C-alpha positions as CSV (number, residue, x, y, z in Angstrom):
1,M,135.5,110.1,100.0
2,L,135.5,109.8,96.2
3,I,131.7,109.9,96.2
4,S,131.4,112.7,98.7
5,D,134.1,114.7,96.8
6,A,132.3,114.2,93.5
7,A,129.0,115.4,95.0
8,I,130.5,118.5,96.5
9,V,132.5,119.6,93.4
10,T,129.4,119.0,91.2
11,I,126.6,120.4,93.3
12,A,128.4,123.6,94.4
13,P,129.1,125.0,90.9
14,A,125.7,123.7,89.6
15,T,123.9,125.5,92.4
16,A,125.7,128.8,91.6
17,L,125.1,128.3,87.9
18,A,121.4,127.8,88.4
19,A,121.2,130.9,90.6
20,E,123.0,133.0,88.1
21,A,120.9,131.7,85.2
22,R,117.7,132.7,87.0
23,A,119.0,136.3,87.2
24,A,120.9,136.6,83.9
25,F,119.3,134.2,81.5
26,Q,115.6,134.3,82.6
27,G,115.9,130.9,84.3
28,A,117.3,129.0,81.3
29,V,120.8,127.6,81.8
30,P,122.9,127.9,78.7
31,V,124.4,124.7,77.3
32,R,127.9,126.2,77.5
33,G,127.3,126.8,81.2
34,V,126.4,123.2,81.7
35,V,129.4,122.0,79.8
36,L,131.6,124.3,81.8
37,C,130.1,123.1,85.1
38,V,130.8,119.5,84.2
39,A,134.3,120.4,83.1
40,V,135.0,122.2,86.4
41,A,133.8,119.1,88.4
42,C,136.0,116.7,86.3
43,V,139.1,118.9,86.5
44,W,138.5,119.5,90.3
45,Q,138.2,115.7,90.9
46,L,141.3,115.0,88.8
47,L,143.3,117.6,90.8
48,L,142.1,116.1,94.1
49,E,143.4,112.8,92.9
50,L,146.7,114.0,91.4
51,N,147.5,116.0,94.5
52,G,147.1,112.8,96.6
53,S,144.3,114.2,98.8
54,R,142.8,110.7,99.1
55,D,146.1,108.9,99.6
56,H,145.9,106.5,102.5
57,R,149.2,107.7,103.7
58,V,147.9,111.2,104.5
59,F,144.3,110.5,105.2
60,G,143.5,111.0,108.9
61,T,147.1,111.8,109.8
62,G,147.1,115.6,110.4
63,T,146.9,118.7,108.2
64,A,148.7,117.3,105.1
65,E,145.4,116.0,103.7
66,L,143.6,119.4,104.2
67,R,146.5,121.3,102.6
68,R,146.2,119.1,99.6
69,V,142.5,119.7,99.4
70,A,143.1,123.5,99.6
71,K,145.8,123.3,96.9
72,S,143.5,121.3,94.6
73,T,140.8,123.9,95.0
74,V,143.1,126.9,94.2
75,Q,144.4,125.1,91.1
76,A,140.8,124.2,90.0
77,F,139.6,127.8,90.2
78,T,142.7,129.2,88.6
79,C,142.0,126.9,85.6
80,V,138.3,128.1,85.6
81,S,139.3,131.7,85.7
82,F,141.8,131.2,82.9
83,V,139.1,129.5,80.7
84,F,136.7,132.3,81.4
85,L,139.3,134.8,80.3
86,L,140.1,133.0,77.1
87,S,136.5,132.2,76.1
88,G,135.0,135.5,77.0
89,F,132.0,133.5,78.3
90,M,131.1,134.3,81.9
91,P,128.2,132.2,83.2
92,L,129.2,133.2,86.8
93,T,130.2,136.5,88.2
94,H,133.5,136.9,90.0
95,T,131.6,137.1,93.3
96,A,129.8,133.8,92.5
97,V,133.1,132.1,91.6
98,G,134.6,133.2,94.9
99,A,131.5,132.1,96.8
100,V,131.6,128.7,95.1
101,A,135.3,128.3,95.9
102,L,134.9,129.2,99.5
103,A,131.7,127.2,100.1
104,S,133.0,124.1,98.4
105,S,136.3,124.3,100.2
106,V,134.6,124.4,103.5
107,L,132.3,121.5,102.5
108,L,135.3,119.4,101.4
109,V,137.1,120.1,104.7
110,V,134.0,119.2,106.7
111,S,133.5,116.0,104.7
112,R,137.2,115.0,105.3
113,I,136.8,115.7,109.1
114,F,133.6,113.6,109.1
115,W,135.3,110.6,107.3
116,R,138.3,111.0,109.6
117,A,136.0,110.6,112.6
118,V,134.3,107.6,111.0
119,L,137.7,106.0,110.4
120,L,139.5,106.8,113.6
121,R,136.9,106.2,116.2
122,P,135.2,102.9,115.4
123,D,137.2,101.3,112.6
124,R,140.8,101.7,113.6
125,R,140.1,100.9,117.2
126,R,138.6,97.6,116.0
127,G,141.7,97.0,114.0
128,A,140.3,97.8,110.6
129,A,141.8,100.1,107.9
130,L,145.3,99.7,109.2
131,T,148.7,99.5,107.5
132,R,150.2,96.1,108.4
133,C,153.8,96.7,109.4
134,L,156.9,94.7,110.2
135,L,159.1,96.7,112.6
136,V,162.9,96.4,112.6
137,G,165.1,97.7,115.4
138,S,166.8,96.9,118.7
139,P,164.5,95.7,121.6
140,S,164.5,99.2,123.2
141,E,164.0,101.0,119.9
142,A,161.2,98.6,118.8
143,R,159.5,98.9,122.2
144,Y,159.5,102.7,122.2
145,A,158.2,102.8,118.6
146,I,155.4,100.4,119.3
147,E,154.3,102.4,122.3
148,Q,154.3,105.6,120.3
149,L,152.4,104.1,117.4
150,A,149.8,102.6,119.7
151,S,149.2,105.9,121.5
152,D,148.1,107.7,118.3
153,A,145.2,106.4,116.4
154,T,146.0,108.6,113.4
155,A,149.2,106.6,112.8
156,G,147.1,103.9,111.3
157,C,149.8,101.2,111.8
158,S,149.3,97.7,113.0
159,V,152.6,96.1,114.0
160,I,152.3,92.4,113.1
161,G,155.7,91.4,114.3
162,V,159.3,92.5,114.9
163,A,162.7,91.8,113.5
164,L,165.2,92.4,116.3
165,R,168.7,93.6,116.2
166,D,171.0,92.6,119.1
167,A,168.3,90.4,120.6
168,P,169.2,87.6,123.1
169,P,169.4,84.2,121.3
170,G,166.1,82.4,121.2
171,Q,163.9,85.3,122.0
172,R,160.5,84.6,120.5
173,F,158.4,87.5,121.8
174,L,158.8,91.2,122.6
175,L,156.7,92.7,125.4
176,A,155.6,96.2,124.4
177,N,152.6,98.3,125.3
178,G,151.2,95.4,127.3
179,E,151.2,93.0,124.3
180,A,153.6,90.2,123.4
181,L,154.6,90.7,119.7
182,P,156.2,87.8,117.9
183,V,159.8,88.1,116.9
184,L,159.5,86.9,113.3
185,C,163.1,87.1,112.0
186,A,166.5,88.8,112.1
187,P,166.8,92.2,110.3
188,E,168.5,90.4,107.4
189,Q,165.4,88.4,106.6
190,A,163.0,91.5,106.9
191,V,162.2,91.7,103.2
192,A,161.3,88.0,102.7
193,T,159.4,87.9,106.0
194,A,157.4,91.0,105.2
195,A,156.5,89.6,101.8
196,A,155.5,86.2,103.3
197,S,153.4,87.8,106.0
198,R,151.7,90.2,103.5
199,A,152.9,93.3,105.3
200,D,152.1,96.7,103.7
201,A,155.2,98.4,105.1
202,V,158.5,97.8,106.9
203,I,159.4,100.3,109.6
204,F,163.1,100.7,110.4
205,V,163.8,102.3,113.8
206,G,167.2,103.9,114.1
207,A,170.0,103.4,111.5
208,L,169.4,101.6,108.2
209,P,171.7,98.6,107.6
210,D,175.0,98.9,105.6
211,G,174.8,102.7,105.0
212,H,173.6,104.3,101.8
213,D,174.1,101.3,99.5
214,G,172.2,99.0,102.0
215,A,169.3,101.5,102.2
216,Q,169.0,101.7,98.4
217,D,169.1,97.9,98.1
218,L,166.5,97.6,100.8
219,S,164.2,100.1,99.1
220,W,164.4,98.3,95.8
221,A,163.9,94.9,97.3
222,L,160.8,96.1,99.1
223,S,159.4,97.9,96.0
224,D,159.6,94.6,94.1
225,H,157.0,93.3,96.6
226,A,154.9,96.6,96.6
227,I,155.9,97.1,100.2
228,D,156.6,100.6,101.5
229,L,159.7,101.5,103.5
230,I,159.2,103.7,106.5
231,V,162.2,105.1,108.3
232,A,161.8,106.2,111.9
233,P,164.9,108.2,112.9
234,L,165.4,108.5,116.6
235,L,164.4,112.2,116.7
236,T,161.8,112.4,119.4
237,G,159.8,115.4,120.7
238,I,160.2,117.3,117.4
239,S,157.1,118.6,115.6
240,S,156.8,118.4,111.8
241,N,156.7,122.2,111.4
242,R,160.3,122.3,112.6
243,V,161.5,119.6,110.2
244,H,162.4,120.5,106.6
245,L,163.3,117.6,104.3
246,R,165.4,118.1,101.2
247,A,167.6,116.0,99.0
248,V,171.2,116.7,98.1
249,E,172.4,114.5,95.2
250,G,169.9,111.8,96.2
251,M,170.9,112.0,99.9
252,P,167.9,113.0,102.1
253,L,168.6,115.7,104.7
254,A,166.4,116.5,107.6
255,H,166.9,120.1,108.6
256,I,165.6,120.7,112.2
257,R,165.0,124.3,113.1
258,A,166.0,125.3,116.6
259,P,163.1,126.1,119.0
260,R,162.2,129.7,118.8
261,L,160.3,131.9,121.2
262,D,160.3,135.0,118.9
263,S,158.9,138.3,120.0
264,A,156.3,138.6,117.1
265,P,154.6,135.3,117.7
266,L,154.7,135.8,121.5
267,A,153.1,139.2,121.0
268,A,150.3,137.5,119.0
269,K,150.0,134.9,121.8
270,R,149.7,137.7,124.4
271,C,147.0,139.4,122.3
272,M,145.1,136.1,122.1
273,D,145.4,135.7,125.9
274,I,144.1,139.2,126.6
275,V,141.1,138.9,124.2
276,G,140.4,135.3,125.4
277,A,140.6,136.1,129.1
278,A,138.6,139.3,128.9
279,A,135.9,137.5,126.9
280,G,136.0,134.6,129.3
281,L,135.5,136.8,132.3
282,L,132.5,138.6,130.7
283,L,131.0,135.2,129.6
284,F,131.6,133.3,132.8
285,G,131.3,136.2,135.3
286,P,127.7,135.4,136.3
287,L,128.6,131.7,136.7
288,L,131.6,132.6,138.9
289,A,129.4,134.8,141.1
290,V,126.8,132.0,141.6
291,L,129.6,129.4,142.3
292,A,131.3,131.7,144.8
293,L,128.0,132.2,146.6
294,L,127.4,128.5,146.8
295,I,130.9,127.8,148.1
296,R,130.5,130.5,150.8
297,R,127.2,129.1,152.0
298,D,128.7,125.6,151.9
299,S,132.1,125.9,153.6
300,G,133.5,129.4,153.8
301,P,135.7,131.6,151.6
302,A,135.1,131.2,147.9
303,L,138.6,132.1,146.5
304,F,141.8,130.2,147.2
305,R,145.2,131.7,146.6
306,Q,148.3,129.5,146.2
307,T,151.9,130.3,145.3
308,R,153.0,128.8,142.0
309,I,156.1,129.1,139.8
310,G,155.7,130.9,136.5
311,A,157.9,131.7,133.5
312,N,161.6,131.9,134.3
313,G,161.0,130.8,137.8
314,R,159.0,133.8,139.0
315,A,156.5,133.1,141.8
316,F,152.9,134.4,141.6
317,D,149.6,133.8,143.4
318,V,147.3,131.6,141.3
319,L,143.5,132.1,141.9
320,K,141.1,129.2,142.1
321,L,137.6,128.6,143.5
322,R,138.1,126.8,146.8
323,T,137.3,123.1,146.4
324,M,138.8,121.8,149.7
325,A,138.2,122.3,153.4
326,V,139.7,125.5,154.9
327,D,142.3,123.4,156.8
328,A,143.3,121.4,153.8
329,E,147.0,122.4,153.9
330,A,147.3,121.5,157.6
331,R,145.9,118.1,156.9
332,L,148.2,117.3,154.0
333,P,151.1,115.7,156.0
334,L,148.6,113.1,157.4
335,L,147.7,112.0,153.8
336,Q,151.2,111.8,152.3
337,A,151.3,108.0,152.8
338,L,148.2,107.7,150.6
339,N,149.6,109.8,147.7
340,E,148.5,108.5,144.3
341,G,150.2,111.2,142.3
342,A,153.3,110.8,140.1
343,G,156.7,112.3,140.9
344,P,156.5,115.3,143.2
345,L,152.8,115.7,142.6
346,F,150.3,114.9,145.3
347,K,147.0,113.5,144.1
348,M,144.2,111.4,145.6
349,E,141.2,110.4,143.6
350,H,139.1,110.3,146.8
351,D,140.8,113.1,148.8
352,P,138.8,113.5,152.1
353,R,139.6,117.2,152.1
354,I,137.5,118.0,149.0
355,T,134.1,119.5,149.7
356,R,130.8,118.4,148.3
357,I,130.6,121.2,145.7
358,G,134.4,121.0,145.2
359,R,134.2,117.6,143.7
360,L,131.8,118.8,141.0
361,L,134.0,121.9,140.4
362,R,137.1,119.8,139.9
363,K,135.4,117.3,137.7
364,Y,134.6,119.9,135.1
365,S,137.5,122.2,135.9
366,L,135.2,125.1,137.0
367,D,137.5,125.8,139.9
368,E,140.1,127.1,137.5
369,L,137.9,129.8,135.9
370,P,139.4,132.6,138.2
371,Q,142.7,132.0,136.5
372,L,141.4,134.1,133.7
373,W,142.4,137.0,135.9
374,N,145.9,135.6,136.1
375,V,146.0,135.4,132.3
376,L,144.7,139.0,132.0
377,R,147.5,140.1,134.4
378,G,150.1,138.4,132.3
379,E,151.1,135.8,134.9
380,M,149.7,132.9,133.0
381,S,148.6,132.1,129.4
382,L,145.5,130.4,128.1
383,V,147.7,127.6,126.9
384,G,150.9,126.3,128.5
385,P,152.4,123.8,131.0
386,R,150.8,123.2,134.3
387,P,152.0,125.8,136.9
388,P,154.1,123.9,139.5
389,L,154.2,124.4,143.3
390,P,157.5,125.8,144.6
391,H,158.5,122.4,146.2
392,E,157.7,120.7,142.9
393,A,159.9,123.1,140.9
394,A,162.7,122.6,143.4
395,E,162.8,118.9,142.6
396,Y,163.1,119.4,138.9
397,V,166.2,117.7,137.4
398,G,167.7,117.2,133.9
399,H,165.7,119.0,131.2
400,T,162.6,119.4,133.4
401,P,163.3,123.0,134.3
402,R,162.9,123.9,130.6
403,R,159.2,123.7,131.1
404,L,159.5,127.0,133.0
405,L,160.8,128.8,129.9
406,V,157.2,129.8,129.0
407,K,154.2,131.0,130.9
408,P,152.1,128.3,132.6
409,G,148.7,127.8,131.1
410,M,145.1,127.2,132.1
411,T,145.1,124.4,129.7
412,G,147.8,122.5,127.8
413,L,148.9,119.1,126.4
414,W,148.8,117.6,129.9
415,Q,145.2,118.7,130.5
416,V,143.9,117.4,127.2
417,S,145.8,114.1,127.3
418,G,144.5,112.5,130.5
419,R,145.5,114.8,133.3
420,S,145.9,112.8,136.6
421,E,145.9,109.5,134.7
422,L,149.3,110.3,133.2
423,S,152.6,109.3,134.8
424,W,155.0,112.0,135.9
425,E,157.4,111.1,133.0
426,Q,154.5,111.4,130.5
427,S,153.4,114.8,132.0
428,V,157.0,116.2,131.8
429,R,157.4,114.9,128.2
430,L,154.2,116.6,127.1
431,D,155.2,119.9,128.7
432,L,158.7,119.8,127.2
433,D,157.2,118.9,123.8
434,Y,155.0,122.0,124.1
435,V,157.9,124.3,125.0
436,Q,160.1,122.9,122.2
437,N,157.5,122.9,119.5
438,W,155.3,125.8,120.4
439,S,153.3,127.6,117.8
440,L,150.2,129.8,117.7
441,A,148.4,127.2,115.6
442,R,149.2,124.5,118.2
443,D,147.7,126.7,120.9
444,L,144.5,127.0,118.9
445,T,144.4,123.2,118.5
446,I,144.9,122.6,122.2
447,L,142.1,125.2,123.0
448,A,139.8,123.3,120.6
449,R,140.6,120.0,122.3
450,T,140.0,121.5,125.8
451,V,136.2,121.6,125.5
452,P,135.7,117.9,124.8
453,A,138.4,117.0,127.4
454,V,136.6,119.0,130.1
455,V,133.2,117.5,129.1
456,R,134.7,113.9,129.3
457,A,136.3,114.8,132.7
458,K,138.9,112.1,132.1
459,G,141.5,112.1,134.9
460,A,139.9,115.1,136.6
461,Y,140.0,114.7,140.4
């Protein structure tokens, strides 16, 4: 990243300077322009470093890295503009400065995305470039944390062992995520064990020992060994954009904003739905016509209507291309004993009611294209929880009915995370996470993830 950043911040200003020199200085680049170009590159690189854009703790973990890149770029070009103003020497026009800033910012972001893909796909899955962590907590807390860390490659954590609280005497291993992790010590020996095992960090799940003083002593003891302290409070299902951290007299406070479904963001979401659905119908209209014709010639009516439950429990008719035999509903009771679905869902990977063309339509989710009309009518959204059947919604218990607070979607976290391969509990947790942490930016992210998820066809049957 250091090399690619240096290339971008040097080549972009140099290219613009050469182009301006050809027009304004008859092709000869003034010495002051070269000096200024080198100075810009050096200052830019320094700001990228000072802002921590290459810090291993933010690399590949989300948007924090890209925000730091953007901040460094703004600061660099603010310095450049200030130097131009003081010196009175303008080797680049204002338009050229803006073009360099925009182009180089895009290149820096693209390079970070490239390096992130290089790291996350082959290296971290092979166990390379990981932070070695000793995890401290009760058996249930440790098991949950290990499963969550293993499910997200961007976490970059490799749990080398655990220090258990309230563990049965003599317990040597903790079974978590299909792996037996060694119980290395009690929480009281965490610092010495982490140092001896060359851990990079110690993760505490739940409460820290001995209150404020114990936490401070622990932090100092770990810092003596250059080991990071990571605290994982038991706040699950909360996105980072709802959490604001601040310190009051040295005491860190996590302010968690209540979930909001405000009118203004929802209006923007509705506008996005209308534009997206209208564009989708225009784009996929010819394909829908061809598929409908093939279905009619193969097995009968092309469209299938089914009652689903939408926002606030309102029923509506969802539209789909028919993928099953005409008598599929009548044959369902005969197949209940073969149900492979989770919870109230009925799923069969090799359902005998699916038609020949229907299997292809389901594999690539083409059967759901008519739902663009449901989106246009306002019954569904482009992004949201899966619309349940009435009997499924009737079986909801606990917090599960909260997934009906928003419109169901054509795609959502469930669809881009494995679909039918997920358990019922995982599906509900994803839907509740979406409702609780909804944002327009998250919708755009899910839409971007939908295309590769459809192409891979993982869990689609």
